[in-house]
C-alpha positions as CSV (number, residue, x, y, z in Angstrom):
1,M,-25.6,-0.1,-2.2
2,K,-23.0,2.5,-2.0
3,K,-20.8,0.0,-3.2
4,H,-22.3,-1.3,-6.2
5,W,-23.1,2.8,-7.3
6,I,-19.8,3.1,-7.2
7,A,-18.9,0.1,-8.9
8,S,-21.2,1.3,-11.3
9,A,-20.4,4.9,-12.5
10,I,-16.3,4.0,-12.9
11,A,-17.7,1.5,-15.3
12,A,-19.6,3.8,-17.0
13,L,-16.5,6.0,-16.5
14,L,-14.6,3.1,-18.3
15,I,-16.9,3.3,-21.2
16,S,-17.3,7.2,-21.5
17,G,-15.3,9.3,-23.5
18,G,-14.7,6.7,-26.1
19,A,-14.1,3.9,-26.1
20,V,-10.9,2.3,-27.6
21,A,-11.5,-0.2,-30.3
22,Q,-11.5,-3.6,-29.3
23,V,-11.0,-6.0,-32.3
24,E,-11.5,-9.7,-32.3
25,M,-9.1,-12.2,-34.4
26,D,-7.5,-15.8,-35.3
27,I,-3.8,-16.2,-34.1
28,K,-2.1,-18.7,-35.9
29,A,0.8,-20.7,-33.4
30,G,1.5,-23.7,-35.5
31,D,-1.1,-25.8,-36.8
32,N,-3.4,-24.8,-34.4
33,I,-5.4,-21.4,-34.5
34,V,-5.8,-19.2,-31.0
35,S,-9.0,-16.9,-30.9
36,A,-8.1,-14.3,-29.5
37,M,-9.9,-10.2,-28.5
38,T,-7.1,-7.3,-28.5
39,M,-8.0,-4.2,-27.8
40,G,-4.9,-0.9,-27.1
41,E,-1.8,-0.2,-29.0
42,G,0.8,0.4,-25.9
43,E,4.4,-1.1,-26.6
44,H,3.6,-3.4,-22.5
45,A,1.3,-6.0,-23.6
46,V,-0.9,-7.4,-20.4
47,I,-2.2,-11.2,-21.4
48,A,-5.5,-11.5,-20.8
49,L,-6.5,-15.0,-19.2
50,H,-10.3,-15.8,-18.5
51,G,-11.2,-18.8,-15.8
52,A,-13.2,-21.8,-15.6
53,G,-16.9,-21.9,-16.0
54,G,-17.5,-21.5,-19.5
55,N,-15.9,-18.1,-19.7
56,T,-14.0,-16.7,-22.6
57,R,-11.6,-14.4,-24.2
58,K,-14.1,-11.7,-23.7
59,F,-14.1,-12.6,-20.0
60,F,-12.2,-8.9,-19.3
61,F,-14.2,-7.0,-21.7
62,E,-17.7,-7.6,-20.4
63,E,-19.2,-6.6,-16.8
64,K,-18.4,-9.5,-14.8
65,G,-14.7,-8.7,-15.7
66,A,-14.9,-5.0,-15.0
67,Q,-14.5,-4.4,-18.3
68,F,-10.3,-3.9,-17.8
69,A,-9.3,-4.8,-20.9
70,Q,-11.5,-1.2,-21.8
71,G,-9.6,0.5,-18.7
72,L,-6.2,-0.9,-19.1
73,A,-6.3,-0.1,-22.8
74,K,-7.4,3.7,-22.1
75,A,-4.1,3.8,-19.4
76,G,-2.0,3.0,-22.3
77,F,-1.2,-0.9,-22.2
78,R,-2.2,-3.0,-24.9
79,V,-4.3,-6.2,-23.9
80,I,-4.6,-9.6,-25.1
81,A,-6.9,-12.4,-24.8
82,V,-7.4,-15.3,-25.4
83,T,-9.6,-18.2,-24.7
84,W,-8.5,-22.0,-23.9
85,S,-9.6,-24.9,-22.0
86,G,-10.2,-23.6,-18.4
87,E,-8.6,-26.4,-17.4
88,T,-5.3,-27.2,-14.9
89,G,-2.5,-28.0,-17.0
90,G,-4.3,-26.3,-20.4
91,G,-3.6,-23.2,-21.9
92,F,0.1,-23.0,-22.6
93,G,0.0,-23.0,-26.2
94,E,-2.8,-20.4,-26.1
95,V,-0.6,-17.9,-24.1
96,N,2.3,-18.9,-25.9
97,A,0.7,-17.7,-29.0
98,A,-0.4,-14.2,-27.5
99,I,3.2,-13.4,-26.3
100,E,4.2,-14.4,-30.0
101,H,1.3,-12.4,-31.4
102,A,2.7,-9.5,-28.3
103,K,6.2,-9.4,-30.2
104,A,5.5,-8.6,-33.2
105,K,3.7,-5.7,-32.8
106,G,5.9,-4.5,-31.2
107,A,6.2,-5.2,-27.0
108,K,8.5,-4.4,-25.2
109,K,7.3,-5.5,-21.3
110,I,4.7,-8.5,-21.4
111,S,2.8,-8.6,-18.5
112,L,0.3,-12.0,-17.4
113,M,-3.4,-11.4,-16.1
114,G,-5.5,-14.3,-14.5
115,H,-8.6,-14.4,-12.9
116,S,-9.3,-17.5,-11.3
117,R,-8.5,-20.6,-12.9
118,G,-6.3,-18.0,-15.7
119,G,-4.7,-16.2,-12.2
120,E,-3.2,-20.5,-11.6
121,L,-2.7,-20.4,-15.4
122,A,-0.7,-17.5,-15.1
123,A,1.6,-18.2,-12.4
124,N,2.0,-22.1,-14.0
125,Y,2.9,-20.7,-16.7
126,A,5.6,-17.9,-15.2
127,R,7.1,-20.3,-13.1
128,K,8.5,-22.1,-16.1
129,Q,10.2,-19.2,-18.0
130,P,13.6,-17.8,-16.9
131,D,12.7,-14.8,-13.9
132,G,12.5,-11.3,-15.6
133,S,9.7,-13.1,-18.5
134,F,7.7,-10.4,-17.5
135,D,7.2,-7.9,-15.8
136,T,3.7,-9.0,-13.2
137,V,2.0,-11.4,-13.1
138,V,-1.4,-10.0,-11.7
139,Q,-3.6,-12.8,-10.3
140,F,-7.4,-11.7,-9.8
141,S,-9.5,-14.3,-6.8
142,S,-6.7,-17.5,-8.1
143,V,-6.8,-21.1,-7.4
144,D,-3.2,-21.2,-7.2
145,D,-1.8,-21.7,-3.7
146,Q,2.2,-22.5,-4.8
147,G,3.0,-18.7,-5.0
148,L,5.9,-17.1,-7.6
149,S,9.8,-17.1,-6.2
150,L,10.9,-15.1,-9.0
151,T,12.7,-12.1,-8.1
152,K,12.7,-9.9,-11.3
153,T,8.5,-10.1,-11.4
154,K,6.0,-8.1,-9.5
155,K,3.3,-10.0,-8.4
156,L,-0.1,-8.8,-7.4
157,F,-2.7,-10.6,-5.4
158,A,-6.4,-9.0,-5.1
159,F,-9.4,-11.5,-3.9
160,N,-12.2,-11.4,-1.5
161,K,-11.3,-13.3,1.8
162,Y,-14.7,-14.5,2.0
163,D,-14.4,-16.0,-1.8
164,R,-13.8,-20.1,-0.8
165,W,-12.5,-20.4,-4.4
166,A,-9.9,-18.1,-3.6
167,N,-8.8,-19.3,-0.1
168,W,-6.0,-20.6,-1.4
169,Q,-4.0,-16.9,-1.9
170,P,-2.4,-15.4,1.8
171,S,-0.6,-18.7,1.0
172,A,0.7,-18.5,-2.3
173,F,1.9,-14.7,-1.6
174,E,3.5,-15.6,1.8
175,K,4.7,-18.1,0.1
176,S,6.3,-15.9,-2.8
177,A,9.1,-13.6,-2.8
178,E,8.9,-10.1,-3.4
179,P,8.1,-8.0,-5.1
180,K,4.9,-8.5,-4.4
181,Q,1.7,-6.7,-3.7
182,M,-2.0,-8.3,-1.7
183,I,-5.0,-6.6,-1.9
184,A,-7.1,-8.8,0.5
185,L,-11.1,-7.5,0.5
186,G,-13.8,-7.8,2.7
187,G,-16.3,-9.8,0.3
188,S,-17.4,-13.3,-1.3
189,G,-18.0,-12.3,-4.3
190,H,-15.6,-14.1,-7.3
191,P,-15.9,-12.0,-10.4
192,V,-13.3,-9.1,-10.7
193,S,-16.6,-7.3,-10.8
194,A,-17.2,-8.2,-6.8
195,L,-14.1,-7.0,-6.6
196,V,-14.5,-3.3,-7.5
197,E,-17.4,-4.1,-5.3
198,E,-15.6,-3.8,-2.4
199,Q,-12.6,-1.4,-3.9
200,A,-13.5,1.0,-6.8
201,T,-9.7,2.4,-7.0
202,L,-8.9,-2.2,-8.5
203,L,-8.6,-0.3,-11.8
204,N,-6.2,2.5,-10.5
205,D,-4.4,-0.5,-7.8
206,V,-3.5,-3.0,-10.9
207,V,-2.6,0.3,-13.7
208,A,-0.2,1.7,-10.8
209,A,1.6,-2.0,-10.1
210,L,1.7,-2.3,-13.8
211,K,3.8,1.1,-14.7
212,K,5.9,0.6,-11.3
């Protein structure tokens, strides 16, 4: 009960005191249109990638995503969330579009943040780019098992130890190069909100990692 109360209190704090406006938009990428939601004005852009199971660009703006978009925007970041297929092997075009949009808006740093299958997409995409293309790769409850050998990119893994969908994360962490950080929590829930229930300071931890 106490964990649920703390998580609810943090969510209330995030949306109190004047919420940052979110903007729903379409990003044109070649012949394709990518559906996106953006929030914040910072020069450090965070590309937010939802997982599978019918989730959309709204995931990090809503309860299951612990309203991380709002929290990051208030901390000075520009959040860009796209809707993608949620399937392994997909999403590269949508990430490309989000990155180009971020650069057009003046981003000087870009990080990737993904939940579940979106964490896998973030890792897969980062592996295909030159080392140092991204400031940080944040994976929440990710299904990726390969790790990241990039030495110029910070890596943050956060997951519940008893979440069966994220049981590859300790291995991915071990395979990854420094700098890296692992937040292994004691619960079993898969959404980001379940991670916040276990560690109420998770948003602060992510902000600290991004600003380090």
